[in-house]
Backbone as a printed PyTorch tensor [residue, N CA C, xyz], in Angstrom:
tensor([[[-16.1460,  -8.6970,  -0.7150],
         [-17.3640,  -7.9550,  -0.4400],
         [-18.5090,  -8.6540,  -1.1710]],

        [[-19.5980,  -8.7850,  -0.5070],
         [-20.7520,  -9.4790,  -1.0790],
         [-21.4800,  -8.5990,  -2.0850]],

        [[-22.1140,  -9.2660,  -3.0560],
         [-22.8460,  -8.5350,  -4.0870],
         [-23.9920,  -7.7060,  -3.5230]],

        [[-24.5680,  -8.1400,  -2.4020],
         [-25.6940,  -7.3970,  -1.8390],
         [-25.2440,  -6.2820,  -0.8870]],

        [[-23.9310,  -6.0960,  -0.7640],
         [-23.4030,  -5.0230,   0.0730],
         [-23.6640,  -3.6780,  -0.6040]],

        [[-23.9740,  -2.6400,   0.1690],
         [-24.2320,  -1.3280,  -0.4420],
         [-23.0130,  -0.7470,  -1.1610]],

        [[-21.8100,  -1.1890,  -0.8070],
         [-20.6020,  -0.6690,  -1.4470],
         [-20.0240,  -1.6290,  -2.4810]],

        [[-20.7820,  -2.6600,  -2.8760],
         [-20.2770,  -3.6440,  -3.8280],
         [-19.8910,  -2.9550,  -5.1360]],

        [[-18.7200,  -3.2780,  -5.6510],
         [-18.2520,  -2.7120,  -6.9020],
         [-17.5760,  -1.3610,  -6.7440]],

        [[-17.6400,  -0.7990,  -5.5640],
         [-17.0280,   0.5070,  -5.3060],
         [-15.6060,   0.2930,  -4.7980]],

        [[-14.6720,   1.0570,  -5.3080],
         [-13.2850,   0.9740,  -4.8460],
         [-13.1700,   1.7000,  -3.5100]],

        [[-12.6900,   0.9830,  -2.5120],
         [-12.5240,   1.5800,  -1.1880],
         [-11.0390,   1.5670,  -0.8530]],

        [[-10.4530,   2.7210,  -0.6680],
         [ -9.0350,   2.8400,  -0.3570],
         [ -8.8550,   2.8090,   1.1590]],

        [[ -8.2030,   1.7480,   1.6360],
         [ -7.9920,   1.6000,   3.0750],
         [ -6.6100,   2.0840,   3.5100]],

        [[ -5.8150,   2.6030,   2.5900],
         [ -4.4400,   2.9980,   2.9020],
         [ -4.3650,   4.0620,   3.9920]],

        [[ -5.3290,   4.9390,   4.0460],
         [ -5.2950,   6.0030,   5.0510],
         [ -6.1360,   5.6860,   6.2850]],

        [[ -6.7620,   4.5240,   6.2940],
         [ -7.5870,   4.1210,   7.4410],
         [ -6.6620,   3.8060,   8.6150]],

        [[ -6.9240,   4.3450,   9.7960],
         [ -6.0270,   4.1590,  10.9460],
         [ -5.7840,   2.6940,  11.3200]],

        [[ -6.7660,   1.8320,  11.0940],
         [ -6.6040,   0.4200,  11.4530],
         [ -5.5520,  -0.2850,  10.5970]],

        [[ -5.2140,   0.2850,   9.4530],
         [ -4.3020,  -0.3750,   8.5270],
         [ -2.9420,   0.3100,   8.4190]],

        [[ -2.6870,   1.3230,   9.2360],
         [ -1.4280,   2.0660,   9.1580],
         [ -0.2120,   1.1940,   9.4530]],

        [[ -0.3100,   0.3040,  10.4260],
         [  0.8200,  -0.5590,  10.7750],
         [  1.1830,  -1.4550,   9.6010]],

        [[  0.1720,  -2.0460,   8.9770],
         [  0.4100,  -2.9270,   7.8300],
         [  0.9940,  -2.1330,   6.6710]],

        [[  0.4060,  -0.9770,   6.3760],
         [  0.8780,  -0.1420,   5.2710],
         [  2.3270,   0.2790,   5.4890]],

        [[  2.6570,   0.7110,   6.6940],
         [  4.0270,   1.1530,   6.9780],
         [  5.0210,   0.0090,   6.8510]],

        [[  4.6240,  -1.1890,   7.3090],
         [  5.5040,  -2.3510,   7.1990],
         [  5.7350,  -2.7200,   5.7290]],

        [[  4.6820,  -2.7070,   4.9250],
         [  4.8190,  -3.0300,   3.5090],
         [  5.6660,  -1.9920,   2.7750]],

        [[  5.4910,  -0.7250,   3.1130],
         [  6.2990,   0.3220,   2.4830],
         [  7.7700,   0.1610,   2.8410]],

        [[  8.0630,  -0.1920,   4.0820],
         [  9.4490,  -0.4010,   4.5090],
         [ 10.0530,  -1.6010,   3.7910]],

        [[  9.2740,  -2.6740,   3.6340],
         [  9.7630,  -3.8550,   2.9230],
         [ 10.0350,  -3.5290,   1.4590]],

        [[  9.1520,  -2.7620,   0.8380],
         [  9.3430,  -2.3800,  -0.5550],
         [ 10.5930,  -1.5270,  -0.7140]],

        [[ 10.7650,  -0.5600,   0.1640],
         [ 11.9330,   0.3090,   0.0880],
         [ 13.2120,  -0.5000,   0.2900]],

        [[ 13.2120,  -1.4320,   1.2180],
         [ 14.3680,  -2.2850,   1.4700],
         [ 14.6800,  -3.1430,   0.2460]],

        [[ 13.6500,  -3.7320,  -0.3430],
         [ 13.8310,  -4.5660,  -1.5340],
         [ 14.3980,  -3.7400,  -2.6870]],

        [[ 13.8480,  -2.5540,  -2.8850],
         [ 14.3130,  -1.7060,  -3.9790],
         [ 15.7600,  -1.2880,  -3.7650]],

        [[ 16.1430,  -1.0150,  -2.5400],
         [ 17.5210,  -0.6340,  -2.2380],
         [ 18.4570,  -1.8180,  -2.4610]],

        [[ 18.0650,  -3.0000,  -1.9910],
         [ 18.8780,  -4.2150,  -2.1620],
         [ 19.1030,  -4.5550,  -3.6230]],

        [[ 18.0550,  -4.4640,  -4.4210],
         [ 18.1240,  -4.8850,  -5.8190],
         [ 18.5550,  -3.7560,  -6.7480]],

        [[ 18.7540,  -2.5730,  -6.1900],
         [ 19.0950,  -1.3850,  -6.9830],
         [ 18.0530,  -1.1470,  -8.0850]],

        [[ 16.8200,  -1.3900,  -7.7200],
         [ 15.6910,  -1.1940,  -8.6230],
         [ 15.5990,   0.2940,  -8.9730]],

        [[ 15.5860,   0.6470, -10.2640],
         [ 15.5530,   2.0690, -10.6360],
         [ 14.2890,   2.7930, -10.1710]],

        [[ 13.2370,   2.0550,  -9.8600],
         [ 12.0100,   2.6950,  -9.4110],
         [ 12.1350,   3.2640,  -8.0150]],

        [[ 13.1700,   2.8770,  -7.2800],
         [ 13.3360,   3.4010,  -5.9210],
         [ 13.4430,   4.9270,  -5.9410]],

        [[ 13.9660,   5.4610,  -7.0090],
         [ 14.1350,   6.9170,  -7.0930],
         [ 12.8800,   7.6090,  -7.6140]],

        [[ 11.9420,   6.8290,  -8.1520],
         [ 10.7160,   7.4050,  -8.6950],
         [  9.5550,   7.2830,  -7.7210]],

        [[  9.7090,   6.4540,  -6.6970],
         [  8.6410,   6.2050,  -5.7300],
         [  8.7160,   7.2550,  -4.6340]],

        [[  7.6020,   7.8490,  -4.3120],
         [  7.5620,   8.8550,  -3.2490],
         [  6.9340,   8.2330,  -2.0120]],

        [[  7.7080,   8.1170,  -0.9530],
         [  7.2010,   7.5700,   0.2940],
         [  6.5940,   8.6980,   1.1050]],

        [[  5.4380,   8.4300,   1.6540],
         [  4.7500,   9.4610,   2.4340],
         [  4.8720,   9.1610,   3.8980]]])
């Protein structure tokens, strides 16, 4: 984001934006698969929505 942008420096959460749902869902599935494969203890602490 450019410094002269009106939202510069502001945190913008795109996780719930409809254009990014496919990417978010794919990344969540990959994370869950990795955690299951590696028996990562965080798999039980992570809440998938």
